[in-house]
N, C-alpha and C positions, 0 to 999 in steps of 0.2 A: 545790763547795760541796752539801752536803745541803739540803734545801729539803723545807718543812714538809708533813706528809702531811695531810690536813687529814679527819677524822673520818666516815666516810661513815652515811648515814642507816641505823639496823637494819633487820635484815630483818624483816618483821613472819609470820613462819611458824618452821618448823622446818629448824635446821642440820644436814646429814648429813655426818658425817666416816667415809670409808674409806680403812682401810688392808687394801692387795690382798695376795694371797697366791695358791699356784697352788691351794690345797684350799679354802681356806675366803676368808671376805671378812669382815673384823672393822668393825662400824659402832658411832659413836657418837653419838646425836642430842641437840639442845642447842634448849631453847625458847626465846621470841622475847626473855625475860630472860637467856641465856647458861646455864642450869641443864639438867644432862644429867637427861635424863628417859626414857632407856632406853641400852643397851649389850649388844651381843653377836655372833654371828658366824652367817653364813649359810654354803652352799657354795658354792664359786666356779661359780656356772653362771649361764647366762641367764634361765632360769625364776623361781630364788630370789630371785635379786636384782630382776626386775619384782616377785615376790610383795610384796619386802618394801618397793617404791617406791610401791606403789599400797596398803597397810595406812597408811603414813603418811602417804599421798596425805588419807587420810578423816577426818584431824585437822589439816588447811589447806595453807598452800604446802610446798613443799620444796626447799629450796639444796643442793647438793652438791659437796662435795672431795674429790681423791682425789690423790696422787702421783702424778706422771708416772714409773713405775718400767717394767719392761720390757712388763709383762702387763696394763698398764692399756688398750690401745686399745679391746678387745673391751668393758670395762663402760663406756670414755668414751662410746661409740657407743649403746650399750642406754641409759646414762641421759639423752644428751640425744633420741630416740626417745621415753625417758617423759618428763622434764620439762622440755626444752625446752634450746637451746643457753644461753642466758643464765643461765640458774641452773643450770651447770655446770663447776665451775672444779677445773683443773687445776693443782696445786703442784709446782714447781719444788723436788726432792730435796736440791739444794744450800742454798739458802735455809732449805728447813726444819730441815737439820741444825744450821744455825747458829741459827735461832729457838729448838728445843726442845732445846739443851742442857742437858742437868742428869742426875744419876746415876742417874735410874730410867731403864726403858725396856721398853715391853712393848706388846703389840698393843695392847690398850687404852686404852694412854696413848697411844701414837703417833694411832689414830684420835680421839682426845677433842682433841689438839692440832689436827689439821687443822682440826675442828669449830669449834673455839673459834678459830683465827685468820680462819679465813671471818667467823665471826661479828661480831669485832672490827674488822673489814675490815682484817686486817696479814697475808691469805696472799701468799707468795711466789708469783706469778702463773706457769706457765710458758706455752709457746705451741705448743699440739699441731699438729700439722698434719692438715691435713682437704682433703678433696675432690683434686682435681689435684695440689695441694701435696704430700699423704703421696703421690701414687703418684710424682712427682717424687724425694721425699725418697728410696722404696726402691730407683727405678734409680739415684739417684746413689751412694748405699751398695754396690749391687751390683756397680755398674761401679768402686768404689773398690777395695772387696775383692779381686774377680776379679784386677784390677791390681797390685793388691801382691803378690799369690801368685804373679804371672806372674813381678813381678820378680825375686822370692826364687829362682825357678826359673833365670832368667839367672845370677845370682850363684852361685849352686850351679855350672851348667855352668861358668863361666870359671876358677871355682876348680880343679875337676876337669881344665877343658885346661891351666893352670899349672903342676897337680902333673904333667900329663905332657907340659911343655917347649912347646904347642901356645898362641898367640895367638891370640882368636876376631876375627872383622870386627868394629869398631864398629857399631852398631843395625843387627847382623845379619838381626835378625826383618823389617826394613822392606823388604827389597830381596830380589826372587828370584834375582838373583846371587850375592847375599851369601850366601842361605840354599843355593844350591849348593853354595859354598865350604867353607861348615859341615861340610855330608855329606859332603864329601871330606877335610877331617879327622879326623871322625869314622870314617872306614874305616880311620885310620891307627894309634887305639888299639885294643887288643886286654883279653881279659881282662873280670877284673868292671869295670874301670874304663868300657872301652868300654861295656859291657850299660847301665852307671849313665848315662852322657852321653847313649846314642841313648834312652834311655829321658824323661832330662830335656827334649832338644830335640822329642819328640812332644809330652809335655805340654804344653811353653812353645808351640808351632802351635797346640794346642787351645783354651788358655786366650785366645791370641789371637783367636780368631774369637770367644768366649764376649765378652772386652772389646769386640772391633768392634760387638758385635750390644748391649750396653748402654750404648757409646758413640752408636750411632742413634737408640735409644729415647729416651736424655737428650734430643739434641739435638732430636727429635721434639715433647716435652714441653715445652723453653722454649721454644718458638714460641707456646705456647699462654698466654704472658705478655709484655705486651706492655713492661714497667718489667726484663725479664732484657733482653730487644734493646734497649732502651735504654742500659743498663749495658755491653753487649758493643759497641755501636757508641761510646761514649764512653771507657771506660777501659781503658786499655792493658793487655794478658794475659788480662783477663777473656773469655773463650771458652765456648763450651757447658761443657766441662767443669765447668771453675773456676768461671763464673757459676752456672751449675746446680747445683750443690754447695754453695755460698755461699748461694743464694737459699733453697735447700731446707732446709738446717740451719736458717739464722735467720732466715729469714722476712722478708716484707717491710721493707725499713728505715727506712719511714716508719711502721713500728711503732714504733720508739724516739724518745725526747724530745730526743738530742744527739748529734752525732758523736762523741763520747767514748764514750756507754754503748753505742751501736753496736760502737765499738770493742774495749771492754770484753766485749760478748759475747763476741767471736771469742777470746777468750784471749792476743789476741798484747802486749797492754798490760805494763808493766813493773810490777813489786808497788813500793805508796809507802808508806813508815813513816816516823812522825814523832814523837818523842818528846824530852822537855827542851830544845826548841827544834835538835833536831840529824832530818836527814831522811835516810834511808837509800834507795837504790832498790835493789831485789833483781831476780830473775829474771822471767819472763813469768808472768802470773796460770795459763796454763793452764784458764781459765775457759771452758764451754759445749762445742763438737765439735769434736773434733781436725779434721774433716772439714772445717770453716770455718775453721781455720787451715792447714790442706794446700791448699788451696784461693787461698788469697790468697798464702800465700809460693811457690807453684809460678806464681803468674801473674810473679813478679817474675823467678823463675828464667826464663821464656819472655821476657821483656823482655830479660834478660843476653844472650838471644840473637840479638838484634833487629840489621839493618845498616842499617834505615834504617823512616821513620816513629815516632813517638809513644813506642816504648818506648825508642828510643835515649837520650831524654833519661835514664829510669830508669836506663838501664844506664849511662853515665856515674857518675851521682850514686852510685850503689853500688860502682865501680869506686872512685871519689875517694874513700870513706870505708872503704871493704874495708883502706888503707894504714893503718889508723891504729885499727882498732877490728875483730875477729871478723868473717871473711863470713857466720856465722849469724846476730848479732846485727844485723849491718847488712840483713839480707835481711829479718829478723824486723820491723826497723825500716820496711821500705819497704812490707809489705806491711798494716801497721796505718795507713800514711798512705793506701794502697789502700784501706783500707775504709772511713775517712774520707771519702775523697772520695768514694765511693758514696752513701753517708748525705747529703753535700750534695748529691750529682745528683739523688735520690731525693725527697728531703723537702723542700728549699729551691731544686730547679731550676737549681747552679750547673752550670756548667759545669766540667769537671774542669780545674784552672789547675795544669798540669804544670809551669810555672816556678817557682810557690809553694811546691808541696807537695815540686820534687826540684829545688833553684835550682843552677844551675851553680856547678863551680865556681870561685873566685877565680882569675886568673890571674898570678904574679907578672912586672912589668915591668923587662924588664931595662936 
């Protein structure tokens, strides 16, 4: 159900919208009545931006909005230093596209919309990472990227081995004995394929060391957040990598107003469209960061490997539902349930009820 958003008090000062680019920054300035009083562009440099803020400060208080795009962090930090954190607002790119959908688009128009929506109290707010949270996000993304690249190398190496009629041991990179077996297999392959396989093997080992270092750093940073430790203790499958990534990408779950809102931010919820009394449910929305979806679905996959403990309950639920629905769809649903459980744990202090979220399948009485 949609809730009415109360109109906020008008800001008694200047409202500035910044449209960021690599070489320049387009800005639009609105007065207290919402009329545009100035609009131009400055160089995308710290000195030029500070000079603009100082000049506007002479005319009164200033609040600023900017889109959370790829180059916004240095601008965000500069503005926080100049006008204060409470007067700097980051806009969510997806929300801005929905709010400003029209046939006319230009740099000046984008800057005006950023200023106007902030002045009107309807700016779709983003949650930029700051301090230790930003460090955690950087480490988490580097860990995930290197891990994905290493996985691609594993697939290529197995493909070359299959073409040569060989089969590599499962999880060969985790054991010294298995790595020795792989080296013996590589000696049997000659020519350019053998050269390619040896290169992939060495590159995979190199990336393995990098992945291990990022994983260690991720665990160290997770230890600085008590809420992350709580999630790791209470939620099955949420360990250093999965919990750290989800927390870094989505922020504190308590900042969301409901469990559904937090689950929607993961993008694991299905599309729900209704018209004429008919409801249609489509695929998942894929909103928010893809790393948060990876974290929660990976937590479910980890539970499927459990032989004892609370993860077995999730394992049985997934196995039962997979008899009637595709496996990927069931894992996605389980990941959404974990996300909702994380919000209830953090925001309401409720212990994660496995039997309620993942009820045991009903057994037929013979």
